[in-house]
All heavy atoms as a GROMACS GRO file, in nm:
protein
  632
    1MET      N    1   2.728   4.544  11.149
    1MET     CA    2   2.691   4.679  11.114
    1MET      C    3   2.553   4.708  11.172
    1MET      O    4   2.464   4.626  11.170
    1MET     CB    5   2.687   4.696  10.963
    1MET     CG    6   2.638   4.834  10.927
    1MET     SD    7   2.577   4.866  10.759
    1MET     CE    8   2.702   4.812  10.652
    2THR      N    9   2.538   4.828  11.225
    2THR     CA   10   2.410   4.872  11.280
    2THR      C   11   2.362   4.991  11.199
    2THR      O   12   2.440   5.082  11.168
    2THR     CB   13   2.425   4.915  11.427
    2THR    OG1   14   2.478   4.805  11.502
    2THR    CG2   15   2.292   4.957  11.485
    3VAL      N   16   2.234   4.989  11.164
    3VAL     CA   17   2.174   5.100  11.089
    3VAL      C   18   2.061   5.158  11.172
    3VAL      O   19   1.975   5.084  11.220
    3VAL     CB   20   2.120   5.051  10.952
    3VAL    CG1   21   2.055   5.165  10.877
    3VAL    CG2   22   2.232   4.989  10.870
    4PHE      N   23   2.061   5.288  11.190
    4PHE     CA   24   1.955   5.356  11.262
    4PHE      C   25   1.875   5.442  11.164
    4PHE      O   26   1.932   5.508  11.079
    4PHE     CB   27   2.013   5.448  11.372
    4PHE     CG   28   2.076   5.373  11.485
    4PHE    CD1   29   2.211   5.348  11.486
    4PHE    CD2   30   1.998   5.327  11.590
    4PHE    CE1   31   2.270   5.279  11.590
    4PHE    CE2   32   2.055   5.257  11.696
    4PHE     CZ   33   2.191   5.234  11.695
    5PHE      N   34   1.744   5.438  11.180
    5PHE     CA   35   1.657   5.523  11.098
    5PHE      C   36   1.582   5.618  11.189
    5PHE      O   37   1.532   5.580  11.294
    5PHE     CB   38   1.555   5.438  11.022
    5PHE     CG   39   1.616   5.358  10.911
    5PHE    CD1   40   1.645   5.224  10.929
    5PHE    CD2   41   1.644   5.417  10.790
    5PHE    CE1   42   1.700   5.149  10.827
    5PHE    CE2   43   1.700   5.343  10.686
    5PHE     CZ   44   1.728   5.209  10.706
    6ASP      N   45   1.576   5.741  11.148
    6ASP     CA   46   1.499   5.842  11.219
    6ASP      C   47   1.366   5.856  11.149
    6ASP      O   48   1.356   5.918  11.044
    6ASP     CB   49   1.574   5.974  11.221
    6ASP     CG   50   1.492   6.087  11.281
    6ASP    OD1   51   1.392   6.058  11.350
    6ASP    OD2   52   1.529   6.203  11.261
    7LEU      N   53   1.261   5.798  11.205
    7LEU     CA   54   1.128   5.805  11.144
    7LEU      C   55   1.051   5.930  11.185
    7LEU      O   56   0.939   5.951  11.142
    7LEU     CB   57   1.047   5.680  11.181
    7LEU     CG   58   1.102   5.550  11.128
    7LEU    CD1   59   1.015   5.434  11.174
    7LEU    CD2   60   1.112   5.551  10.978
    8ASP      N   61   1.112   6.012  11.267
    8ASP     CA   62   1.044   6.131  11.317
    8ASP      C   63   1.057   6.244  11.216
    8ASP      O   64   1.139   6.333  11.228
    8ASP     CB   65   1.104   6.170  11.452
    8ASP     CG   66   1.021   6.272  11.525
    8ASP    OD1   67   0.903   6.288  11.492
    8ASP    OD2   68   1.076   6.336  11.616
    9ARG      N   69   0.974   6.237  11.114
    9ARG     CA   70   0.964   6.339  11.009
    9ARG      C   71   1.074   6.334  10.904
    9ARG      O   72   1.079   6.418  10.817
    9ARG     CB   73   0.955   6.480  11.069
    9ARG     CG   74   0.833   6.500  11.153
    9ARG     CD   75   0.835   6.636  11.221
    9ARG     NE   76   0.718   6.653  11.305
    9ARG     CZ   77   0.710   6.614  11.431
    9ARG    NH1   78   0.811   6.554  11.489
    9ARG    NH2   79   0.600   6.633  11.500
   10THR      N   80   1.164   6.238  10.913
   10THR     CA   81   1.268   6.226  10.812
   10THR      C   82   1.224   6.133  10.700
   10THR      O   83   1.227   6.172  10.583
   10THR     CB   84   1.399   6.171  10.876
   10THR    OG1   85   1.437   6.259  10.981
   10THR    CG2   86   1.509   6.161  10.773
   11LEU      N   87   1.182   6.014  10.734
   11LEU     CA   88   1.137   5.917  10.635
   11LEU      C   89   0.985   5.906  10.627
   11LEU      O   90   0.932   5.847  10.535
   11LEU     CB   91   1.195   5.778  10.666
   11LEU     CG   92   1.347   5.771  10.669
   11LEU    CD1   93   1.391   5.632  10.714
   11LEU    CD2   94   1.406   5.804  10.533
   12MET      N   95   0.918   5.963  10.724
   12MET     CA   96   0.773   5.950  10.731
   12MET      C   97   0.715   6.084  10.774
   12MET      O   98   0.766   6.148  10.865
   12MET     CB   99   0.738   5.842  10.834
   12MET     CG  100   0.591   5.816  10.849
   12MET     SD  101   0.562   5.682  10.967
   12MET     CE  102   0.553   5.775  11.118
   13ASN      N  103   0.606   6.125  10.709
   13ASN     CA  104   0.540   6.249  10.746
   13ASN      C  105   0.439   6.221  10.856
   13ASN      O  106   0.326   6.180  10.831
   13ASN     CB  107   0.472   6.310  10.624
   13ASN     CG  108   0.418   6.449  10.652
   13ASN    OD1  109   0.382   6.482  10.766
   13ASN    ND2  110   0.412   6.530  10.549
   14PHE      N  111   0.481   6.240  10.980
   14PHE     CA  112   0.399   6.210  11.096
   14PHE      C  113   0.270   6.291  11.096
   14PHE      O  114   0.164   6.240  11.130
   14PHE     CB  115   0.479   6.240  11.224
   14PHE     CG  116   0.399   6.225  11.350
   14PHE    CD1  117   0.374   6.101  11.404
   14PHE    CD2  118   0.348   6.337  11.414
   14PHE    CE1  119   0.300   6.086  11.520
   14PHE    CE2  120   0.274   6.324  11.530
   14PHE     CZ  121   0.250   6.198  11.583
   15GLU      N  122   0.278   6.419  11.059
   15GLU     CA  123   0.161   6.507  11.065
   15GLU      C  124   0.047   6.459  10.975
   15GLU      O  125  -0.070   6.467  11.014
   15GLU     CB  126   0.199   6.650  11.031
   15GLU     CG  127   0.276   6.722  11.140
   15GLU     CD  128   0.424   6.687  11.144
   15GLU    OE1  129   0.475   6.622  11.048
   15GLU    OE2  130   0.488   6.719  11.244
   16VAL      N  131   0.079   6.411  10.856
   16VAL     CA  132  -0.025   6.363  10.765
   16VAL      C  133  -0.095   6.242  10.826
   16VAL      O  134  -0.218   6.234  10.828
   16VAL     CB  135   0.032   6.329  10.626
   16VAL    CG1  136  -0.071   6.257  10.541
   16VAL    CG2  137   0.079   6.456  10.556
   17GLY      N  138  -0.019   6.148  10.878
   17GLY     CA  139  -0.077   6.030  10.943
   17GLY      C  140  -0.161   6.067  11.064
   17GLY      O  141  -0.270   6.014  11.084
   18GLU      N  142  -0.110   6.160  11.143
   18GLU     CA  143  -0.184   6.205  11.261
   18GLU      C  144  -0.316   6.270  11.220
   18GLU      O  145  -0.422   6.241  11.276
   18GLU     CB  146  -0.100   6.304  11.342
   18GLU     CG  147  -0.170   6.354  11.467
   18GLU     CD  148  -0.091   6.460  11.542
   18GLU    OE1  149  -0.023   6.543  11.476
   18GLU    OE2  150  -0.096   6.458  11.665
   19ASP      N  151  -0.311   6.358  11.121
   19ASP     CA  152  -0.434   6.425  11.075
   19ASP      C  153  -0.535   6.327  11.019
   19ASP      O  154  -0.656   6.343  11.041
   19ASP     CB  155  -0.401   6.534  10.974
   19ASP     CG  156  -0.342   6.659  11.037
   19ASP    OD1  157  -0.358   6.676  11.160
   19ASP    OD2  158  -0.281   6.739  10.964
   20LEU      N  159  -0.489   6.226  10.946
   20LEU     CA  160  -0.582   6.125  10.894
   20LEU      C  161  -0.648   6.048  11.009
   20LEU      O  162  -0.768   6.018  11.004
   20LEU     CB  163  -0.508   6.028  10.801
   20LEU     CG  164  -0.467   6.085  10.665
   20LEU    CD1  165  -0.376   5.986  10.593
   20LEU    CD2  166  -0.588   6.120  10.581
   21GLY      N  167  -0.572   6.017  11.112
   21GLY     CA  168  -0.627   5.948  11.229
   21GLY      C  169  -0.726   6.034  11.304
   21GLY      O  170  -0.833   5.988  11.344
   22ILE      N  171  -0.693   6.162  11.322
   22ILE     CA  172  -0.784   6.254  11.391
   22ILE      C  173  -0.914   6.266  11.313
   22ILE      O  174  -1.023   6.262  11.371
   22ILE     CB  175  -0.718   6.392  11.410
   22ILE    CG1  176  -0.600   6.383  11.506
   22ILE    CG2  177  -0.819   6.496  11.457
   22ILE    CD1  178  -0.511   6.506  11.509
   23LYS      N  179  -0.904   6.278  11.182
   23LYS     CA  180  -1.023   6.291  11.098
   23LYS      C  181  -1.109   6.165  11.107
   23LYS      O  182  -1.233   6.174  11.116
   23LYS     CB  183  -0.981   6.316  10.952
   23LYS     CG  184  -1.095   6.338  10.857
   23LYS     CD  185  -1.159   6.472  10.880
   23LYS     CE  186  -1.254   6.505  10.766
   23LYS     NZ  187  -1.326   6.628  10.790
   24ALA      N  188  -1.046   6.048  11.108
   24ALA     CA  189  -1.121   5.922  11.118
   24ALA      C  190  -1.195   5.912  11.251
   24ALA      O  191  -1.312   5.871  11.255
   24ALA     CB  192  -1.027   5.802  11.100
   25VAL      N  193  -1.129   5.950  11.360
   25VAL     CA  194  -1.194   5.947  11.491
   25VAL      C  195  -1.310   6.046  11.492
   25VAL      O  196  -1.420   6.013  11.537
   25VAL     CB  197  -1.093   5.980  11.604
   25VAL    CG1  198  -1.164   6.002  11.737
   25VAL    CG2  199  -0.990   5.869  11.618
   26PHE      N  200  -1.287   6.165  11.439
   26PHE     CA  201  -1.394   6.266  11.436
   26PHE      C  202  -1.514   6.215  11.356
   26PHE      O  203  -1.628   6.228  11.401
   26PHE     CB  204  -1.344   6.398  11.378
   26PHE     CG  205  -1.451   6.502  11.372
   26PHE    CD1  206  -1.485   6.573  11.487
   26PHE    CD2  207  -1.521   6.528  11.256
   26PHE    CE1  208  -1.586   6.669  11.484
   26PHE    CE2  209  -1.622   6.623  11.251
   26PHE     CZ  210  -1.654   6.693  11.365
   27GLU      N  211  -1.489   6.159  11.240
   27GLU     CA  212  -1.599   6.110  11.156
   27GLU      C  213  -1.679   6.001  11.226
   27GLU      O  214  -1.800   5.996  11.213
   27GLU     CB  215  -1.546   6.061  11.021
   27GLU     CG  216  -1.499   6.172  10.929
   27GLU     CD  217  -1.609   6.272  10.894
   27GLU    OE1  218  -1.724   6.232  10.873
   27GLU    OE2  219  -1.578   6.393  10.890
   28ASN      N  220  -1.612   5.916  11.300
   28ASN     CA  221  -1.681   5.809  11.373
   28ASN      C  222  -1.767   5.860  11.487
   28ASN      O  223  -1.870   5.801  11.518
   28ASN     CB  224  -1.580   5.709  11.430
   28ASN     CG  225  -1.551   5.595  11.336
   28ASN    OD1  226  -1.620   5.573  11.238
   28ASN    ND2  227  -1.446   5.521  11.366
   29TYR      N  228  -1.724   5.969  11.551
   29TYR     CA  229  -1.790   6.014  11.674
   29TYR      C  230  -1.848   6.155  11.665
   29TYR      O  231  -1.891   6.210  11.766
   29TYR     CB  232  -1.692   6.006  11.791
   29TYR     CG  233  -1.648   5.865  11.817
   29TYR    CD1  234  -1.524   5.819  11.772
   29TYR    CD2  235  -1.731   5.775  11.883
   29TYR    CE1  236  -1.484   5.688  11.794
   29TYR    CE2  237  -1.692   5.644  11.905
   29TYR     CZ  238  -1.569   5.602  11.860
   29TYR     OH  239  -1.530   5.472  11.882
   30LYS      N  240  -1.854   6.213  11.545
   30LYS     CA  241  -1.896   6.352  11.533
   30LYS      C  242  -2.036   6.378  11.587
   30LYS      O  243  -2.064   6.488  11.636
   30LYS     CB  244  -1.885   6.401  11.389
   30LYS     CG  245  -1.976   6.333  11.290
   30LYS     CD  246  -1.947   6.385  11.151
   30LYS     CE  247  -2.022   6.305  11.046
   30LYS     NZ  248  -1.978   6.344  10.913
   31ASN      N  249  -2.124   6.280  11.583
   31ASN     CA  250  -2.259   6.299  11.636
   31ASN      C  251  -2.261   6.304  11.788
   31ASN      O  252  -2.358   6.353  11.847
   31ASN     CB  253  -2.353   6.190  11.585
   31ASN     CG  254  -2.374   6.198  11.436
   31ASN    OD1  255  -2.366   6.306  11.376
   31ASN    ND2  256  -2.398   6.085  11.374
   32GLU      N  257  -2.158   6.252  11.851
   32GLU     CA  258  -2.149   6.252  11.997
   32GLU      C  259  -2.064   6.367  12.052
   32GLU      O  260  -2.071   6.398  12.171
   32GLU     CB  261  -2.090   6.119  12.045
   32GLU     CG  262  -2.174   5.999  12.003
   32GLU     CD  263  -2.101   5.868  12.027
   32GLU    OE1  264  -2.032   5.856  12.129
   32GLU    OE2  265  -2.112   5.779  11.941
   33LEU      N  266  -1.987   6.429  11.964
   33LEU     CA  267  -1.898   6.538  12.007
   33LEU      C  268  -1.972   6.671  12.003
   33LEU      O  269  -2.060   6.692  11.921
   33LEU     CB  270  -1.775   6.544  11.916
   33LEU     CG  271  -1.686   6.420  11.920
   33LEU    CD1  272  -1.585   6.425  11.807
   33LEU    CD2  273  -1.617   6.411  12.054
   34LYS      N  274  -1.932   6.759  12.092
   34LYS     CA  275  -1.995   6.890  12.100
   34LYS      C  276  -1.904   6.997  12.041
   34LYS      O  277  -1.892   7.107  12.096
   34LYS     CB  278  -2.030   6.921  12.245
   34LYS     CG  279  -2.130   6.824  12.303
   34LYS     CD  280  -2.155   6.850  12.449
   34LYS     CE  281  -2.259   6.752  12.499
   34LYS     NZ  282  -2.217   6.678  12.613
   35MET      N  283  -1.841   6.965  11.929
   35MET     CA  284  -1.750   7.060  11.864
   35MET      C  285  -1.738   7.026  11.717
   35MET      O  286  -1.767   6.913  11.676
   35MET     CB  287  -1.614   7.059  11.933
   35MET     CG  288  -1.542   6.926  11.934
   35MET     SD  289  -1.388   6.925  12.028
   35MET     CE  290  -1.448   6.878  12.190
   36ASP      N  291  -1.694   7.123  11.638
   36ASP     CA  292  -1.671   7.097  11.497
   36ASP      C  293  -1.533   7.034  11.478
   36ASP      O  294  -1.456   7.020  11.574
   36ASP     CB  295  -1.690   7.224  11.413
   36ASP     CG  296  -1.587   7.333  11.444
   36ASP    OD1  297  -1.481   7.304  11.505
   36ASP    OD2  298  -1.612   7.448  11.406
   37TYR      N  299  -1.501   6.999  11.354
   37TYR     CA  300  -1.376   6.928  11.327
   37TYR      C  301  -1.253   7.010  11.368
   37TYR      O  302  -1.161   6.957  11.430
   37TYR     CB  303  -1.365   6.889  11.179
   37TYR     CG  304  -1.230   6.831  11.148
   37TYR    CD1  305  -1.192   6.706  11.197
   37TYR    CD2  306  -1.137   6.903  11.074
   37TYR    CE1  307  -1.066   6.653  11.173
   37TYR    CE2  308  -1.011   6.852  11.049
   37TYR     CZ  309  -0.976   6.728  11.098
   37TYR     OH  310  -0.851   6.677  11.074
   38GLU      N  311  -1.249   7.137  11.331
   38GLU     CA  312  -1.131   7.218  11.361
   38GLU      C  313  -1.106   7.230  11.511
   38GLU      O  314  -0.992   7.223  11.557
   38GLU     CB  315  -1.141   7.356  11.296
   38GLU     CG  316  -1.122   7.352  11.146
   38GLU     CD  317  -0.991   7.287  11.102
   38GLU    OE1  318  -0.886   7.309  11.167
   38GLU    OE2  319  -0.993   7.213  11.002
   39GLU      N  320  -1.213   7.246  11.588
   39GLU     CA  321  -1.198   7.253  11.733
   39GLU      C  322  -1.152   7.117  11.788
   39GLU      O  323  -1.065   7.111  11.876
   39GLU     CB  324  -1.330   7.294  11.798
   39GLU     CG  325  -1.319   7.313  11.947
   39GLU     CD  326  -1.448   7.356  12.013
   39GLU    OE1  327  -1.551   7.372  11.945
   39GLU    OE2  328  -1.446   7.372  12.136
   40PHE      N  329  -1.208   7.008  11.737
   40PHE     CA  330  -1.168   6.875  11.781
   40PHE      C  331  -1.020   6.850  11.748
   40PHE      O  332  -0.945   6.802  11.832
   40PHE     CB  333  -1.256   6.768  11.715
   40PHE     CG  334  -1.217   6.628  11.754
   40PHE    CD1  335  -1.248   6.579  11.880
   40PHE    CD2  336  -1.148   6.546  11.666
   40PHE    CE1  337  -1.212   6.449  11.918
   40PHE    CE2  338  -1.112   6.418  11.702
   40PHE     CZ  339  -1.144   6.370  11.829
   41ARG      N  340  -0.979   6.886  11.627
   41ARG     CA  341  -0.840   6.866  11.584
   41ARG      C  342  -0.744   6.943  11.674
   41ARG      O  343  -0.643   6.890  11.720
   41ARG     CB  344  -0.823   6.909  11.439
   41ARG     CG  345  -0.684   6.891  11.384
   41ARG     CD  346  -0.680   6.938  11.238
   41ARG     NE  347  -0.547   6.929  11.185
   41ARG     CZ  348  -0.454   7.024  11.198
   41ARG    NH1  349  -0.481   7.136  11.261
   41ARG    NH2  350  -0.334   7.007  11.147
   42SER      N  351  -0.776   7.068  11.701
   42SER     CA  352  -0.692   7.151  11.786
   42SER      C  353  -0.686   7.094  11.929
   42SER      O  354  -0.578   7.085  11.989
   42SER     CB  355  -0.747   7.294  11.788
   42SER     OG  356  -0.674   7.374  11.876
   43THR      N  357  -0.802   7.057  11.981
   43THR     CA  358  -0.809   6.999  12.116
   43THR      C  359  -0.728   6.870  12.121
   43THR      O  360  -0.649   6.848  12.214
   43THR     CB  361  -0.955   6.973  12.156
   43THR    OG1  362  -1.025   7.096  12.156
   43THR    CG2  363  -0.964   6.906  12.292
   44TRP      N  364  -0.745   6.783  12.021
   44TRP     CA  365  -0.673   6.655  12.017
   44TRP      C  366  -0.522   6.679  12.020
   44TRP      O  367  -0.450   6.617  12.097
   44TRP     CB  368  -0.712   6.574  11.894
   44TRP     CG  369  -0.642   6.442  11.892
   44TRP    CD1  370  -0.516   6.416  11.845
   44TRP    CD2  371  -0.691   6.319  11.943
   44TRP    NE1  372  -0.485   6.284  11.863
   44TRP    CE2  373  -0.591   6.222  11.922
   44TRP    CE3  374  -0.811   6.282  12.003
   44TRP    CZ2  375  -0.608   6.089  11.961
   44TRP    CZ3  376  -0.826   6.148  12.040
   44TRP    CH2  377  -0.725   6.054  12.019
   45LYS      N  378  -0.475   6.770  11.935
   45LYS     CA  379  -0.331   6.793  11.928
   45LYS      C  380  -0.276   6.847  12.061
   45LYS      O  381  -0.170   6.805  12.105
   45LYS     CB  382  -0.298   6.886  11.812
   45LYS     CG  383  -0.311   6.818  11.677
   45LYS     CD  384  -0.267   6.909  11.565
   45LYS     CE  385  -0.260   6.834  11.436
   45LYS     NZ  386  -0.125   6.793  11.401
   46ASP      N  387  -0.348   6.940  12.122
   46ASP     CA  388  -0.304   6.995  12.251
   46ASP      C  389  -0.301   6.887  12.359
   46ASP      O  390  -0.203   6.874  12.433
   46ASP     CB  391  -0.396   7.109  12.296
   46ASP     CG  392  -0.384   7.234  12.210
   46ASP    OD1  393  -0.286   7.246  12.133
   46ASP    OD2  394  -0.474   7.319  12.220
   47VAL      N  395  -0.409   6.811  12.368
   47VAL     CA  396  -0.418   6.705  12.470
   47VAL      C  397  -0.314   6.597  12.443
   47VAL      O  398  -0.245   6.551  12.535
   47VAL     CB  399  -0.560   6.647  12.475
   47VAL    CG1  400  -0.564   6.517  12.556
   47VAL    CG2  401  -0.658   6.748  12.531
   48ALA      N  402  -0.300   6.556  12.318
   48ALA     CA  403  -0.205   6.449  12.284
   48ALA      C  404  -0.063   6.488  12.323
   48ALA      O  405   0.012   6.406  12.376
   48ALA     CB  406  -0.214   6.416  12.135
   49GLN      N  407  -0.026   6.613  12.298
   49GLN     CA  408   0.110   6.657  12.334
   49GLN      C  409   0.130   6.657  12.485
   49GLN      O  410   0.233   6.612  12.535
   49GLN     CB  411   0.138   6.796  12.277
   49GLN     CG  412   0.281   6.840  12.299
   49GLN     CD  413   0.381   6.749  12.231
   49GLN    OE1  414   0.375   6.728  12.111
   49GLN    NE2  415   0.475   6.692  12.308
   50LYS      N  416   0.032   6.708  12.557
   50LYS     CA  417   0.041   6.711  12.704
   50LYS      C  418   0.053   6.570  12.761
   50LYS      O  419   0.139   6.542  12.845
   50LYS     CB  420  -0.080   6.782  12.763
   50LYS     CG  421  -0.079   6.791  12.914
   50LYS     CD  422  -0.204   6.864  12.965
   50LYS     CE  423  -0.205   6.883  13.113
   50LYS     NZ  424  -0.207   6.764  13.193
   51ILE      N  425  -0.033   6.480  12.715
   51ILE     CA  426  -0.031   6.342  12.765
   51ILE      C  427   0.098   6.271  12.724
   51ILE      O  428   0.156   6.195  12.802
   51ILE     CB  429  -0.155   6.264  12.716
   51ILE    CG1  430  -0.285   6.329  12.766
   51ILE    CG2  431  -0.148   6.117  12.756
   51ILE    CD1  432  -0.301   6.331  12.916
   52PHE      N  433   0.146   6.297  12.602
   52PHE     CA  434   0.272   6.236  12.558
   52PHE      C  435   0.388   6.284  12.646
   52PHE      O  436   0.475   6.204  12.683
   52PHE     CB  437   0.301   6.266  12.411
   52PHE     CG  438   0.429   6.203  12.365
   52PHE    CD1  439   0.435   6.068  12.335
   52PHE    CD2  440   0.545   6.278  12.354
   52PHE    CE1  441   0.554   6.009  12.294
   52PHE    CE2  442   0.664   6.220  12.315
   52PHE     CZ  443   0.669   6.085  12.284
   53ASP      N  444   0.389   6.412  12.678
   53ASP     CA  445   0.495   6.465  12.767
   53ASP      C  446   0.489   6.397  12.903
   53ASP      O  447   0.593   6.362  12.960
   53ASP     CB  448   0.482   6.616  12.782
   53ASP     CG  449   0.513   6.692  12.653
   53ASP    OD1  450   0.572   6.633  12.560
   53ASP    OD2  451   0.476   6.811  12.646
   54GLU      N  452   0.369   6.378  12.955
   54GLU     CA  453   0.353   6.309  13.084
   54GLU      C  454   0.397   6.163  13.073
   54GLU      O  455   0.463   6.110  13.163
   54GLU     CB  456   0.208   6.318  13.131
   54GLU     CG  457   0.165   6.458  13.170
   54GLU     CD  458   0.017   6.470  13.199
   54GLU    OE1  459  -0.058   6.370  13.185
   54GLU    OE2  460  -0.027   6.582  13.235
   55TYR      N  461   0.362   6.098  12.964
   55TYR     CA  462   0.404   5.959  12.940
   55TYR      C  463   0.557   5.951  12.932
   55TYR      O  464   0.619   5.863  12.993
   55TYR     CB  465   0.340   5.908  12.811
   55TYR     CG  466   0.399   5.781  12.757
   55TYR    CD1  467   0.380   5.659  12.822
   55TYR    CD2  468   0.474   5.782  12.639
   55TYR    CE1  469   0.435   5.542  12.771
   55TYR    CE2  470   0.528   5.665  12.588
   55TYR     CZ  471   0.509   5.545  12.654
   55TYR     OH  472   0.563   5.429  12.605
   56SER      N  473   0.617   6.045  12.861
   56SER     CA  474   0.764   6.047  12.848
   56SER      C  475   0.832   6.068  12.983
   56SER      O  476   0.944   6.021  13.004
   56SER     CB  477   0.806   6.157  12.751
   56SER     OG  478   0.759   6.130  12.621
   57ALA      N  479   0.764   6.138  13.073
   57ALA     CA  480   0.819   6.161  13.207
   57ALA      C  481   0.792   6.044  13.301
   57ALA      O  482   0.827   6.049  13.419
   57ALA     CB  483   0.760   6.290  13.264
   58GLY      N  484   0.727   5.939  13.251
   58GLY     CA  485   0.701   5.820  13.331
   58GLY      C  486   0.576   5.828  13.417
   58GLY      O  487   0.558   5.746  13.507
   59LEU      N  488   0.489   5.924  13.388
   59LEU     CA  489   0.368   5.940  13.470
   59LEU      C  490   0.254   5.848  13.429
   59LEU      O  491   0.160   5.831  13.506
   59LEU     CB  492   0.321   6.086  13.464
   59LEU     CG  493   0.421   6.190  13.514
   59LEU    CD1  494   0.368   6.330  13.494
   59LEU    CD2  495   0.454   6.165  13.661
   60HIS      N  496   0.261   5.791  13.309
   60HIS     CA  497   0.156   5.702  13.260
   60HIS      C  498   0.219   5.583  13.190
   60HIS      O  499   0.328   5.595  13.134
   60HIS     CB  500   0.065   5.773  13.158
   60HIS     CG  501   0.009   5.902  13.205
   60HIS    ND1  502  -0.077   5.911  13.312
   60HIS    CD2  503   0.026   6.029  13.160
   60HIS    CE1  504  -0.110   6.038  13.329
   60HIS    NE2  505  -0.049   6.111  13.238
   61THR      N  506   0.147   5.472  13.189
   61THR     CA  507   0.189   5.358  13.107
   61THR      C  508   0.146   5.387  12.963
   61THR      O  509   0.070   5.482  12.936
   61THR     CB  510   0.122   5.227  13.152
   61THR    OG1  511  -0.020   5.236  13.127
   61THR    CG2  512   0.149   5.198  13.299
   62PHE      N  513   0.190   5.304  12.870
   62PHE     CA  514   0.152   5.322  12.730
   62PHE      C  515   0.000   5.315  12.714
   62PHE      O  516  -0.060   5.401  12.650
   62PHE     CB  517   0.220   5.215  12.644
   62PHE     CG  518   0.190   5.230  12.498
   62PHE    CD1  519   0.252   5.329  12.423
   62PHE    CD2  520   0.098   5.147  12.436
   62PHE    CE1  521   0.222   5.345  12.289
   62PHE    CE2  522   0.069   5.162  12.301
   62PHE     CZ  523   0.131   5.261  12.227
   63ASP      N  524  -0.062   5.214  12.776
   63ASP     CA  525  -0.208   5.201  12.765
   63ASP      C  526  -0.281   5.316  12.832
   63ASP      O  527  -0.381   5.365  12.780
   63ASP     CB  528  -0.255   5.068  12.824
   63ASP     CG  529  -0.226   4.950  12.733
   63ASP    OD1  530  -0.206   4.971  12.612
   63ASP    OD2  531  -0.223   4.836  12.783
   64GLU      N  532  -0.232   5.361  12.946
   64GLU     CA  533  -0.296   5.474  13.015
   64GLU      C  534  -0.296   5.599  12.928
   64GLU      O  535  -0.398   5.668  12.919
   64GLU     CB  536  -0.224   5.504  13.147
   64GLU     CG  537  -0.251   5.405  13.256
   64GLU     CD  538  -0.161   5.426  13.377
   64GLU    OE1  539  -0.056   5.494  13.368
   64GLU    OE2  540  -0.197   5.373  13.484
   65GLN      N  541  -0.185   5.629  12.865
   65GLN     CA  542  -0.179   5.750  12.784
   65GLN      C  543  -0.272   5.742  12.664
   65GLN      O  544  -0.331   5.841  12.624
   65GLN     CB  545  -0.034   5.784  12.742
   65GLN     CG  546   0.037   5.684  12.656
   65GLN     CD  547   0.018   5.703  12.507
   65GLN    OE1  548  -0.013   5.812  12.460
   65GLN    NE2  549   0.035   5.596  12.431
   66ARG      N  550  -0.292   5.624  12.609
   66ARG     CA  551  -0.386   5.608  12.497
   66ARG      C  552  -0.528   5.638  12.542
   66ARG      O  553  -0.603   5.708  12.475
   66ARG     CB  554  -0.378   5.465  12.441
   66ARG     CG  555  -0.248   5.437  12.368
   66ARG     CD  556  -0.240   5.294  12.318
   66ARG     NE  557  -0.351   5.266  12.229
   66ARG     CZ  558  -0.423   5.153  12.231
   66ARG    NH1  559  -0.394   5.058  12.316
   66ARG    NH2  560  -0.521   5.136  12.147
   67HIS      N  561  -0.566   5.586  12.658
   67HIS     CA  562  -0.702   5.606  12.710
   67HIS      C  563  -0.723   5.751  12.754
   67HIS      O  564  -0.832   5.807  12.734
   67HIS     CB  565  -0.730   5.509  12.824
   67HIS     CG  566  -0.735   5.367  12.780
   67HIS    ND1  567  -0.842   5.312  12.713
   67HIS    CD2  568  -0.644   5.267  12.790
   67HIS    CE1  569  -0.817   5.185  12.685
   67HIS    NE2  570  -0.697   5.155  12.730
   68LEU      N  571  -0.621   5.810  12.816
   68LEU     CA  572  -0.634   5.948  12.863
   68LEU      C  573  -0.658   6.046  12.748
   68LEU      O  574  -0.737   6.140  12.761
   68LEU     CB  575  -0.509   5.989  12.941
   68LEU     CG  576  -0.502   5.938  13.084
   68LEU    CD1  577  -0.363   5.962  13.142
   68LEU    CD2  578  -0.607   6.006  13.170
   69ARG      N  579  -0.590   6.025  12.635
   69ARG     CA  580  -0.609   6.114  12.519
   69ARG      C  581  -0.755   6.116  12.478
   69ARG      O  582  -0.813   6.223  12.459
   69ARG     CB  583  -0.527   6.066  12.399
   69ARG     CG  584  -0.388   6.114  12.395
   69ARG     CD  585  -0.325   6.074  12.265
   69ARG     NE  586  -0.349   5.932  12.240
   69ARG     CZ  587  -0.273   5.855  12.166
   69ARG    NH1  588  -0.170   5.905  12.106
   69ARG    NH2  589  -0.301   5.728  12.148
   70VAL      N  590  -0.812   6.000  12.463
   70VAL     CA  591  -0.952   5.990  12.418
   70VAL      C  592  -1.045   6.049  12.523
   70VAL      O  593  -1.136   6.126  12.491
   70VAL     CB  594  -0.989   5.844  12.386
   70VAL    CG1  595  -1.136   5.832  12.352
   70VAL    CG2  596  -0.903   5.792  12.271
   71LYS      N  597  -1.022   6.014  12.648
   71LYS     CA  598  -1.108   6.062  12.756
   71LYS      C  599  -1.108   6.214  12.764
   71LYS      O  600  -1.212   6.278  12.774
   71LYS     CB  601  -1.064   6.000  12.889
   71LYS     CG  602  -1.151   6.036  13.006
   71LYS     CD  603  -1.105   5.966  13.131
   71LYS     CE  604  -1.195   6.003  13.248
   71LYS     NZ  605  -1.152   5.938  13.371
   72LYS      N  606  -0.989   6.274  12.760
   72LYS     CA  607  -0.979   6.418  12.774
   72LYS      C  608  -1.029   6.493  12.650
   72LYS      O  609  -1.075   6.605  12.661
   72LYS     CB  610  -0.838   6.459  12.807
   72LYS     CG  611  -0.799   6.417  12.948
   72LYS     CD  612  -0.664   6.470  12.987
   72LYS     CE  613  -0.632   6.421  13.125
   72LYS     NZ  614  -0.593   6.525  13.215
   73CYS      N  615  -1.022   6.432  12.534
   73CYS     CA  616  -1.068   6.499  12.412
   73CYS      C  617  -1.220   6.490  12.396
   73CYS      O  618  -1.279   6.568  12.322
   73CYS     CB  619  -1.002   6.437  12.289
   73CYS     SG  620  -0.833   6.489  12.270
   74SER      N  621  -1.280   6.398  12.463
   74SER     CA  622  -1.424   6.379  12.446
   74SER      C  623  -1.506   6.440  12.561
   74SER      O  624  -1.627   6.435  12.559
   74SER     CB  625  -1.459   6.231  12.432
   74SER     OG  626  -1.422   6.161  12.548
   75SER      N  627  -1.438   6.496  12.658
   75SER     CA  628  -1.512   6.552  12.772
   75SER      C  629  -1.529   6.703  12.759
   75SER      O  630  -1.478   6.767  12.678
   75SER     CB  631  -1.443   6.518  12.903
   75SER     OG  632  -1.310   6.563  12.904
   0.00000   0.00000   0.00000
């Protein structure tokens, strides 16, 4: 027997986890960032989606997409 679980918002609230992670990153680096939390959160979400789409299309490795998100959100 094979059992499949859909963790994409069915069994786990992805948005809450994502927001907690964004907040933690912001709190760690807020003195170095040139934006407030809401602007950082919005920028992070936009950049993360764009980079994830590129990763899904095979344009980046897993590690590359992780580094690109941070680089693009902090510049």
